MARLUMGU-225822 format. One record per residue (C-alpha): residue number from 1; residue in one letter; x, y, z. Coordinates in Angstrom, 2 decimals. Layout:
BEGIN
<node n="NUM" res="A" c1="X" c2="Y" c3="Z"/>
...
END
This chain:
BEGIN
<node n="1" res="M" c1="101.24" c2="123.03" c3="85.65"/>
<node n="2" res="S" c1="97.67" c2="123.51" c3="85.62"/>
<node n="3" res="E" c1="98.49" c2="121.61" c3="81.71"/>
<node n="4" res="L" c1="98.68" c2="118.49" c3="83.53"/>
<node n="5" res="W" c1="95.75" c2="118.53" c3="85.01"/>
<node n="6" res="A" c1="93.31" c2="117.84" c3="82.04"/>
<node n="7" res="P" c1="94.97" c2="114.73" c3="80.49"/>
<node n="8" res="V" c1="95.24" c2="113.08" c3="83.35"/>
<node n="9" res="L" c1="92.21" c2="113.46" c3="84.45"/>
<node n="10" res="D" c1="90.62" c2="112.26" c3="81.81"/>
<node n="11" res="W" c1="92.60" c2="109.54" c3="81.25"/>
<node n="12" res="Y" c1="92.18" c2="108.18" c3="84.70"/>
<node n="13" res="D" c1="88.07" c2="108.67" c3="83.73"/>
<node n="14" res="E" c1="88.78" c2="105.83" c3="81.11"/>
<node n="15" res="H" c1="91.50" c2="103.57" c3="82.89"/>
<node n="16" res="R" c1="90.56" c2="103.36" c3="86.76"/>
<node n="17" res="R" c1="90.61" c2="100.64" c3="87.76"/>
<node n="18" res="D" c1="87.08" c2="99.45" c3="89.43"/>
<node n="19" res="L" c1="87.83" c2="98.76" c3="93.12"/>
<node n="20" res="P" c1="86.03" c2="98.54" c3="96.45"/>
<node n="21" res="W" c1="86.53" c2="101.52" c3="98.33"/>
<node n="22" res="R" c1="86.28" c2="103.86" c3="95.31"/>
<node n="23" res="G" c1="83.02" c2="105.00" c3="94.28"/>
<node n="24" res="D" c1="80.48" c2="107.67" c3="95.64"/>
<node n="25" res="H" c1="78.36" c2="105.38" c3="97.62"/>
<node n="26" res="V" c1="81.44" c2="103.81" c3="99.81"/>
<node n="27" res="S" c1="81.93" c2="104.36" c3="103.42"/>
<node n="28" res="A" c1="84.84" c2="106.21" c3="104.68"/>
<node n="29" res="W" c1="85.16" c2="103.44" c3="106.69"/>
<node n="30" res="S" c1="85.86" c2="101.10" c3="103.87"/>
<node n="31" res="V" c1="88.42" c2="103.39" c3="102.39"/>
<node n="32" res="M" c1="90.67" c2="103.54" c3="105.74"/>
<node n="33" res="V" c1="90.44" c2="99.63" c3="106.09"/>
<node n="34" res="S" c1="91.79" c2="99.70" c3="102.45"/>
<node n="35" res="E" c1="94.67" c2="102.42" c3="103.21"/>
<node n="36" res="F" c1="95.74" c2="100.46" c3="106.69"/>
<node n="37" res="M" c1="95.73" c2="97.58" c3="104.30"/>
<node n="38" res="L" c1="97.57" c2="98.68" c3="101.28"/>
<node n="39" res="Q" c1="100.32" c2="99.66" c3="102.46"/>
<node n="40" res="Q" c1="103.42" c2="97.85" c3="101.49"/>
<node n="41" res="T" c1="100.82" c2="95.60" c3="100.03"/>
<node n="42" res="P" c1="99.34" c2="94.83" c3="96.48"/>
<node n="43" res="V" c1="95.79" c2="95.59" c3="95.50"/>
<node n="44" res="V" c1="95.76" c2="91.65" c3="94.42"/>
<node n="45" res="R" c1="96.47" c2="90.48" c3="98.09"/>
<node n="46" res="V" c1="94.02" c2="93.01" c3="99.62"/>
<node n="47" res="L" c1="91.25" c2="92.02" c3="97.55"/>
<node n="48" res="P" c1="89.87" c2="89.51" c3="99.35"/>
<node n="49" res="V" c1="90.89" c2="90.43" c3="103.31"/>
<node n="50" res="H" c1="89.21" c2="94.16" c3="102.31"/>
<node n="51" res="E" c1="86.32" c2="92.64" c3="101.27"/>
<node n="52" res="A" c1="85.81" c2="89.93" c3="104.46"/>
<node n="53" res="W" c1="86.59" c2="92.61" c3="107.12"/>
<node n="54" res="L" c1="83.63" c2="94.78" c3="105.61"/>
<node n="55" res="E" c1="81.56" c2="91.57" c3="105.67"/>
<node n="56" res="R" c1="82.20" c2="90.88" c3="109.57"/>
<node n="57" res="W" c1="83.08" c2="94.47" c3="110.55"/>
<node n="58" res="P" c1="80.48" c2="97.09" c3="109.02"/>
<node n="59" res="T" c1="81.48" c2="99.45" c3="110.76"/>
<node n="60" res="P" c1="83.90" c2="100.88" c3="113.30"/>
<node n="61" res="G" c1="82.06" c2="100.36" c3="116.36"/>
<node n="62" res="A" c1="81.78" c2="96.44" c3="114.93"/>
<node n="63" res="L" c1="85.67" c2="96.34" c3="115.25"/>
<node n="64" res="A" c1="86.11" c2="98.13" c3="118.25"/>
<node n="65" res="D" c1="83.68" c2="95.76" c3="120.09"/>
<node n="66" res="D" c1="85.30" c2="92.53" c3="118.87"/>
<node n="67" res="A" c1="88.91" c2="91.49" c3="120.62"/>
<node n="68" res="A" c1="92.26" c2="92.69" c3="118.76"/>
<node n="69" res="G" c1="93.29" c2="89.17" c3="118.94"/>
<node n="70" res="E" c1="90.17" c2="88.32" c3="116.22"/>
<node n="71" res="A" c1="91.82" c2="91.52" c3="114.26"/>
<node n="72" res="V" c1="94.84" c2="90.10" c3="113.58"/>
<node n="73" res="R" c1="93.47" c2="86.69" c3="112.84"/>
<node n="74" res="A" c1="91.27" c2="88.13" c3="110.24"/>
<node n="75" res="W" c1="94.47" c2="90.22" c3="109.06"/>
<node n="76" res="G" c1="95.72" c2="86.51" c3="107.99"/>
<node n="77" res="R" c1="98.80" c2="86.87" c3="105.56"/>
<node n="78" res="L" c1="98.90" c2="90.26" c3="104.31"/>
<node n="79" res="G" c1="101.91" c2="91.14" c3="106.35"/>
<node n="80" res="Y" c1="102.63" c2="93.31" c3="108.84"/>
<node n="81" res="P" c1="99.97" c2="92.54" c3="111.45"/>
<node n="82" res="R" c1="100.75" c2="95.50" c3="113.89"/>
<node n="83" res="R" c1="98.51" c2="97.26" c3="110.90"/>
<node n="84" res="A" c1="95.17" c2="95.14" c3="112.74"/>
<node n="85" res="L" c1="96.28" c2="96.19" c3="116.12"/>
<node n="86" res="R" c1="96.41" c2="99.88" c3="114.90"/>
<node n="87" res="L" c1="92.95" c2="99.55" c3="113.08"/>
<node n="88" res="H" c1="91.62" c2="97.90" c3="116.06"/>
<node n="89" res="A" c1="92.88" c2="100.83" c3="118.03"/>
<node n="90" res="A" c1="91.36" c2="103.18" c3="115.71"/>
<node n="91" res="A" c1="88.69" c2="101.89" c3="115.48"/>
<node n="92" res="T" c1="87.71" c2="102.09" c3="119.17"/>
<node n="93" res="V" c1="88.56" c2="105.01" c3="119.62"/>
<node n="94" res="I" c1="86.33" c2="106.19" c3="116.49"/>
<node n="95" res="R" c1="83.83" c2="104.48" c3="118.58"/>
<node n="96" res="D" c1="84.52" c2="106.07" c3="121.78"/>
<node n="97" res="E" c1="85.49" c2="109.76" c3="121.05"/>
<node n="98" res="H" c1="83.92" c2="110.39" c3="117.46"/>
<node n="99" res="G" c1="80.01" c2="108.42" c3="118.14"/>
<node n="100" res="G" c1="81.25" c2="105.74" c3="115.76"/>
<node n="101" res="Q" c1="81.75" c2="107.60" c3="112.52"/>
<node n="102" res="V" c1="84.94" c2="107.95" c3="110.87"/>
<node n="103" res="P" c1="86.51" c2="111.96" c3="111.28"/>
<node n="104" res="S" c1="86.45" c2="113.58" c3="107.85"/>
<node n="105" res="T" c1="89.57" c2="116.10" c3="108.50"/>
<node n="106" res="Y" c1="93.33" c2="115.94" c3="108.19"/>
<node n="107" res="A" c1="93.32" c2="117.21" c3="111.83"/>
<node n="108" res="E" c1="91.28" c2="114.61" c3="113.95"/>
<node n="109" res="L" c1="92.38" c2="111.31" c3="111.36"/>
<node n="110" res="L" c1="96.20" c2="112.21" c3="112.18"/>
<node n="111" res="A" c1="95.15" c2="111.71" c3="116.18"/>
<node n="112" res="L" c1="94.15" c2="108.92" c3="115.41"/>
<node n="113" res="P" c1="96.41" c2="105.58" c3="116.54"/>
<node n="114" res="G" c1="98.38" c2="104.17" c3="114.05"/>
<node n="115" res="V" c1="97.50" c2="107.08" c3="111.33"/>
<node n="116" res="G" c1="100.40" c2="109.24" c3="109.77"/>
<node n="117" res="D" c1="99.96" c2="111.92" c3="107.75"/>
<node n="118" res="Y" c1="100.14" c2="109.93" c3="104.21"/>
<node n="119" res="T" c1="96.93" c2="108.02" c3="105.86"/>
<node n="120" res="A" c1="94.93" c2="111.07" c3="107.18"/>
<node n="121" res="A" c1="95.61" c2="113.08" c3="104.23"/>
<node n="122" res="A" c1="94.44" c2="109.96" c3="101.51"/>
<node n="123" res="I" c1="91.57" c2="108.83" c3="104.07"/>
<node n="124" res="A" c1="90.28" c2="113.40" c3="104.07"/>
<node n="125" res="T" c1="90.71" c2="112.96" c3="99.92"/>
<node n="126" res="F" c1="89.17" c2="110.06" c3="99.48"/>
<node n="127" res="A" c1="86.87" c2="109.27" c3="101.90"/>
<node n="128" res="F" c1="85.47" c2="113.32" c3="102.30"/>
<node n="129" res="G" c1="86.81" c2="114.42" c3="99.09"/>
<node n="130" res="R" c1="89.51" c2="117.16" c3="101.19"/>
<node n="131" res="R" c1="92.06" c2="119.05" c3="99.41"/>
<node n="132" res="Q" c1="94.97" c2="117.36" c3="100.85"/>
<node n="133" res="V" c1="98.24" c2="117.11" c3="99.52"/>
<node n="134" res="V" c1="98.69" c2="113.31" c3="99.51"/>
<node n="135" res="L" c1="102.07" c2="111.78" c3="98.52"/>
<node n="136" res="D" c1="102.36" c2="108.00" c3="98.52"/>
<node n="137" res="T" c1="104.94" c2="106.25" c3="96.29"/>
<node n="138" res="N" c1="103.36" c2="106.11" c3="93.23"/>
<node n="139" res="V" c1="102.13" c2="109.69" c3="93.18"/>
<node n="140" res="R" c1="105.90" c2="110.61" c3="94.40"/>
<node n="141" res="R" c1="107.26" c2="108.56" c3="91.69"/>
<node n="142" res="V" c1="105.04" c2="110.49" c3="89.06"/>
<node n="143" res="L" c1="105.24" c2="114.14" c3="89.95"/>
<node n="144" res="G" c1="109.08" c2="113.45" c3="90.40"/>
<node n="145" res="R" c1="109.27" c2="112.14" c3="86.78"/>
<node n="146" res="T" c1="107.01" c2="114.43" c3="84.98"/>
<node n="147" res="L" c1="108.13" c2="118.07" c3="87.32"/>
<node n="148" res="S" c1="111.80" c2="117.38" c3="88.27"/>
<node n="149" res="G" c1="113.06" c2="114.90" c3="85.86"/>
<node n="150" res="V" c1="114.37" c2="112.49" c3="87.84"/>
<node n="151" res="E" c1="113.73" c2="108.87" c3="87.78"/>
<node n="152" res="F" c1="112.73" c2="108.02" c3="91.78"/>
<node n="153" res="P" c1="112.02" c2="110.45" c3="94.16"/>
<node n="154" res="A" c1="114.22" c2="110.92" c3="97.75"/>
<node n="155" res="P" c1="114.18" c2="108.06" c3="99.96"/>
<node n="156" res="S" c1="111.85" c2="109.73" c3="102.15"/>
<node n="157" res="V" c1="109.49" c2="113.15" c3="101.69"/>
<node n="158" res="N" c1="111.04" c2="116.63" c3="102.18"/>
<node n="159" res="R" c1="109.61" c2="120.18" c3="102.17"/>
<node n="160" res="A" c1="110.60" c2="120.91" c3="98.73"/>
<node n="161" res="E" c1="108.48" c2="117.93" c3="97.49"/>
<node n="162" res="R" c1="105.71" c2="118.41" c3="99.69"/>
<node n="163" res="D" c1="105.69" c2="122.13" c3="98.54"/>
<node n="164" res="L" c1="106.26" c2="121.10" c3="94.66"/>
<node n="165" res="A" c1="103.30" c2="118.50" c3="95.11"/>
<node n="166" res="A" c1="100.80" c2="121.16" c3="96.93"/>
<node n="167" res="S" c1="101.92" c2="123.68" c3="94.11"/>
<node n="168" res="V" c1="100.57" c2="121.57" c3="91.30"/>
<node n="169" res="L" c1="96.98" c2="120.72" c3="93.42"/>
<node n="170" res="P" c1="93.96" c2="122.12" c3="92.02"/>
<node n="171" res="P" c1="92.46" c2="125.07" c3="93.88"/>
<node n="172" res="D" c1="88.87" c2="123.78" c3="93.89"/>
<node n="173" res="E" c1="88.21" c2="120.41" c3="96.71"/>
<node n="174" res="E" c1="86.54" c2="118.02" c3="94.18"/>
<node n="175" res="T" c1="89.02" c2="118.58" c3="91.40"/>
<node n="176" res="A" c1="92.03" c2="118.28" c3="93.95"/>
<node n="177" res="A" c1="90.75" c2="115.07" c3="95.05"/>
<node n="178" res="A" c1="90.59" c2="113.43" c3="91.67"/>
<node n="179" res="W" c1="93.59" c2="114.94" c3="91.11"/>
<node n="180" res="S" c1="95.12" c2="113.13" c3="93.86"/>
<node n="181" res="I" c1="93.51" c2="109.52" c3="93.33"/>
<node n="182" res="A" c1="94.61" c2="109.73" c3="89.58"/>
<node n="183" res="T" c1="98.15" c2="110.28" c3="89.46"/>
<node n="184" res="M" c1="97.92" c2="107.48" c3="92.00"/>
<node n="185" res="E" c1="96.31" c2="105.11" c3="89.73"/>
<node n="186" res="L" c1="98.85" c2="106.50" c3="87.13"/>
<node n="187" res="G" c1="101.53" c2="105.59" c3="89.23"/>
<node n="188" res="A" c1="100.24" c2="102.17" c3="89.59"/>
<node n="189" res="L" c1="99.47" c2="101.35" c3="86.17"/>
<node n="190" res="V" c1="101.61" c2="103.66" c3="83.88"/>
<node n="191" res="C" c1="104.91" c2="105.21" c3="85.43"/>
<node n="192" res="T" c1="105.20" c2="102.38" c3="86.83"/>
<node n="193" res="A" c1="109.19" c2="101.76" c3="88.67"/>
<node n="194" res="S" c1="110.73" c2="99.24" c3="86.82"/>
<node n="195" res="E" c1="109.44" c2="99.10" c3="83.28"/>
<node n="196" res="P" c1="107.97" c2="102.60" c3="82.48"/>
<node n="197" res="S" c1="104.92" c2="102.71" c3="79.49"/>
<node n="198" res="C" c1="105.62" c2="105.83" c3="78.61"/>
<node n="199" res="G" c1="103.94" c2="105.70" c3="75.64"/>
<node n="200" res="R" c1="101.14" c2="105.28" c3="77.01"/>
<node n="201" res="C" c1="101.46" c2="108.37" c3="79.30"/>
<node n="202" res="P" c1="98.89" c2="110.88" c3="78.66"/>
<node n="203" res="V" c1="101.62" c2="113.47" c3="79.91"/>
<node n="204" res="V" c1="104.64" c2="112.14" c3="78.13"/>
<node n="205" res="D" c1="104.75" c2="115.00" c3="76.35"/>
<node n="206" res="L" c1="104.94" c2="117.60" c3="79.52"/>
<node n="207" res="C" c1="107.54" c2="114.72" c3="81.37"/>
<node n="208" res="A" c1="110.50" c2="116.51" c3="82.14"/>
<node n="209" res="W" c1="112.32" c2="113.31" c3="82.57"/>
<node n="210" res="Q" c1="111.37" c2="112.27" c3="79.63"/>
<node n="211" res="G" c1="112.40" c2="115.52" c3="77.93"/>
<node n="212" res="A" c1="115.88" c2="115.04" c3="79.57"/>
<node n="213" res="G" c1="116.35" c2="111.84" c3="77.99"/>
<node n="214" res="R" c1="115.34" c2="109.64" c3="81.10"/>
<node n="215" res="P" c1="118.08" c2="110.22" c3="83.29"/>
<node n="216" res="A" c1="118.95" c2="107.56" c3="85.48"/>
<node n="217" res="Y" c1="118.69" c2="108.20" c3="89.20"/>
<node n="218" res="E" c1="121.43" c2="109.13" c3="90.99"/>
<node n="219" res="G" c1="120.43" c2="109.06" c3="94.31"/>
<node n="220" res="P" c1="121.43" c2="107.28" c3="97.27"/>
<node n="221" res="A" c1="120.66" c2="103.23" c3="96.91"/>
<node n="222" res="R" c1="117.67" c2="101.65" c3="96.57"/>
<node n="223" res="K" c1="116.81" c2="99.32" c3="99.26"/>
<node n="224" res="V" c1="115.63" c2="95.94" c3="98.35"/>
<node n="225" res="Q" c1="113.26" c2="94.34" c3="100.67"/>
<node n="226" res="T" c1="114.45" c2="90.84" c3="101.36"/>
<node n="227" res="Y" c1="112.11" c2="88.52" c3="103.44"/>
<node n="228" res="A" c1="113.46" c2="84.51" c3="103.16"/>
<node n="229" res="G" c1="115.42" c2="84.03" c3="106.66"/>
<node n="230" res="T" c1="114.61" c2="86.96" c3="108.19"/>
<node n="231" res="D" c1="113.22" c2="88.17" c3="111.93"/>
<node n="232" res="R" c1="110.09" c2="89.39" c3="109.69"/>
<node n="233" res="Q" c1="109.78" c2="85.88" c3="108.25"/>
<node n="234" res="C" c1="110.15" c2="83.76" c3="111.35"/>
<node n="235" res="R" c1="107.32" c2="86.20" c3="113.00"/>
<node n="236" res="G" c1="105.21" c2="85.12" c3="110.24"/>
<node n="237" res="R" c1="105.56" c2="81.72" c3="111.14"/>
<node n="238" res="L" c1="105.16" c2="81.92" c3="114.59"/>
<node n="239" res="L" c1="102.24" c2="83.98" c3="114.63"/>
<node n="240" res="A" c1="100.45" c2="81.87" c3="111.58"/>
<node n="241" res="V" c1="100.59" c2="79.20" c3="114.39"/>
<node n="242" res="V" c1="98.87" c2="80.97" c3="116.93"/>
<node n="243" res="R" c1="96.72" c2="82.69" c3="114.56"/>
<node n="244" res="D" c1="95.46" c2="79.47" c3="113.02"/>
<node n="245" res="A" c1="94.81" c2="77.42" c3="116.28"/>
<node n="246" res="E" c1="91.75" c2="78.06" c3="118.62"/>
<node n="247" res="G" c1="92.62" c2="78.66" c3="122.14"/>
<node n="248" res="A" c1="96.19" c2="78.71" c3="123.71"/>
<node n="249" res="V" c1="99.46" c2="76.93" c3="121.91"/>
<node n="250" res="A" c1="101.99" c2="75.29" c3="123.99"/>
<node n="251" res="R" c1="105.94" c2="76.40" c3="122.95"/>
<node n="252" res="H" c1="106.56" c2="73.34" c3="121.90"/>
<node n="253" res="R" c1="104.35" c2="73.90" c3="118.61"/>
<node n="254" res="L" c1="106.21" c2="77.04" c3="117.87"/>
<node n="255" res="D" c1="109.97" c2="75.37" c3="118.47"/>
<node n="256" res="V" c1="109.38" c2="73.23" c3="115.22"/>
<node n="257" res="V" c1="108.57" c2="75.78" c3="113.12"/>
<node n="258" res="W" c1="111.89" c2="77.75" c3="113.25"/>
<node n="259" res="A" c1="114.81" c2="75.81" c3="113.51"/>
<node n="260" res="I" c1="117.36" c2="78.44" c3="114.47"/>
<node n="261" res="E" c1="117.01" c2="78.86" c3="118.44"/>
<node n="262" res="D" c1="118.44" c2="82.39" c3="118.74"/>
<node n="263" res="Q" c1="116.55" c2="84.11" c3="116.36"/>
<node n="264" res="R" c1="112.89" c2="82.40" c3="117.38"/>
<node n="265" res="E" c1="113.56" c2="83.43" c3="120.86"/>
<node n="266" res="R" c1="114.48" c2="86.96" c3="119.86"/>
<node n="267" res="A" c1="111.06" c2="87.04" c3="117.00"/>
<node n="268" res="L" c1="109.17" c2="85.68" c3="119.98"/>
<node n="269" res="A" c1="109.68" c2="87.97" c3="122.42"/>
<node n="270" res="S" c1="108.97" c2="90.66" c3="119.70"/>
<node n="271" res="L" c1="105.73" c2="89.19" c3="119.21"/>
<node n="272" res="L" c1="105.08" c2="89.78" c3="123.05"/>
<node n="273" res="A" c1="106.31" c2="93.10" c3="123.07"/>
<node n="274" res="D" c1="104.30" c2="94.46" c3="120.29"/>
<node n="275" res="G" c1="101.05" c2="93.21" c3="121.97"/>
<node n="276" res="L" c1="100.50" c2="90.45" c3="119.01"/>
<node n="277" res="L" c1="100.64" c2="87.79" c3="121.22"/>
<node n="278" res="T" c1="100.19" c2="87.09" c3="124.72"/>
<node n="279" res="E" c1="100.95" c2="84.15" c3="127.43"/>
<node n="280" res="P" c1="98.33" c2="83.68" c3="129.52"/>
<node n="281" res="E" c1="100.50" c2="81.13" c3="131.00"/>
<node n="282" res="P" c1="104.12" c2="80.26" c3="131.31"/>
<node n="283" res="G" c1="104.81" c2="78.19" c3="128.27"/>
<node n="284" res="F" c1="101.33" c2="78.72" c3="126.32"/>
<node n="285" res="Y" c1="100.44" c2="81.40" c3="123.96"/>
<node n="286" res="A" c1="97.53" c2="83.31" c3="122.26"/>
<node n="287" res="L" c1="96.17" c2="86.00" c3="120.58"/>
<node n="288" res="P" c1="95.54" c2="89.43" c3="122.56"/>
END
């Protein structure tokens, strides 16, 4: 499998995107912020928010010293705003328990609030050059097609998939970190989900899926996320009203942005339960 390394790494050196969270002089905090923001959100939407975030809070301590509600406000319309609360909570632990420095090991990162296996591995790899198996959607698709001959991986990571990814990971840390980010970029730009550009792939001649005639996916039906009319959209509408206001917002201002009463009540209750909104006095709502 080592024959894959050189062509993928060479391709990455030539075609990689110039992103603000990449490079030798990028802070670990910049990488960490990007990993939180990029979860289920495309790069083009993250770029301006990431820039504004780092200008306002250039260190974990700067964010931790501010109110959690300000993190939610600055998150804007990236979606899944609980990520802002989790990032604020992680920054607080970094300030209080790690001297304000993002920890460098997988185990320490995994212990932070809101940090799961993928995020811990990604920060350790991309910020500190550690040798970790990094399995995001793009990497899983590249490895699944190239090594296993399947169009799409299983809905969730399994032990066999993790072992396969570990088996192709270069042995030294520097090359392993480069390999991880290169395969991620290959999946984002060439080995895409809907229209893979196999003619531009540096390892097309080694790809098991291509060699098998590009067989169609035969696993469980892939979930197609909807948004219009969902509780998630309702939550977003309600939160936007409070986020864009100065101070607490009266209940009647929320009632007019979503017509379906029971859905509005359910969404409002969930925002309160998640800590994204508070009720400083009956009938008024504010950021935490």
